[in-house]
N, C-alpha and C positions, 0 to 999 in steps of 0.2 A: 396621810403618811407620805404617802409616793412622795405629795406636794413639797412635805419635808426632807424628805431625803434626795432631791432633785435642788431642793435650796442650799444643804449640805455640800453638798458634789458641786455645784458653782461656787460658793463662798465659800471655801472648808478656810474653815478657821484654827484647824489643828496643829500644824505650823507659824500661828500666828505670832510674831516675838513682841507685841505690842508692849507684853504687862510684863514683857523681862529685863534685865538689870544690865548692861553694862559693867564689866571690869575694869579697874585700876587701867589693867594691859590696855583695854582697847579702848579706853580714854588715852591714855597714852599717845596710841597708834594712830588714833583718831589726830589729836593737836596735830603730833610733830605732819603729818599728810595733809595736816589745814593750810601747812604753813608755805606760802611760792618762795619767800628767799628763805637762803639755803644756808644765812646765817640765822637767821630766826628760827632753824630748823632743829641742826644742833645746838641751840640751847633749850630747849625743852624736855624734860622731864622724863626719863626712861629709862628711870631705875624701878618699877615693877615687871620689867621685865627682864629677863635670863641672856648672858653674853652671846649664847647662839639664836636669840632670838633678835637680838638690836645688830648682831650681822645678816641676817635675814630683812631687816626692814632696810639697812642703807645700800643695802644692791637691788630693794627695789630700780624700775625703771620710775624715773616719768611721768607715766600713763599708769603705773601699775599704784600709785602713788595718789595719781587726781581719782582714781576707784575708789581707792579706798575713803579718801576727802568725802565723796559723795557720797557714800554707802554709809555715813555716819558710826556713832560710839561704838553700836551691840553688832554691829557685821563686822565691825573692827578686832572685837570682842572674839567673833568666831576665828578670825581671819590667822587672828595669832596661836590660836590655840587649836589651829590646824584643819579646823575644820571645815571639808572643799565643800564649796556646795557650786552649782553649772551655774556662775552670775557672770563668770570673770573676772571674783577678785582673786588677789595672789592669795595662800593663805600655807603658815610656816608649816616646813616640813614636805610643801610641794611643789614640785618645777614654777614656774613662773608662766602664766599660760603666753599660749604663744605670739597672738597677737600684741601680745603687751611689749613682746620685744624687740628692740630696736633689730632692721636688716641686720646689718655689719654683727651684730652679737649669734647672728648663725655659722658664721662661716671660723670662729674663736675654735679652738678644739675642746673648752670644755665650757664654751654660750651654747 
């Protein structure tokens, strides 16, 4: 019994998202974030997103875009839903993580 509890504590699968499916919005965000060329990024279909989510997405820094690209469609679904985890990913409705902001944005009154 103790060995089973220890194994559950070490290999906690309660937060495992391997069986969860990403949403259409998550696929759109991941597809947009995965493109390095800005011309191709602006050709990605963002219709599953609301106008506020599109504004949020287009305002992200290149560092945040790379993080979303590396995270995958499921994490992009969570980010666009506004779920903020301590993984450094940006989330809709939350300020962009400090580490991802360019130094000059802190000098601006709205940055």
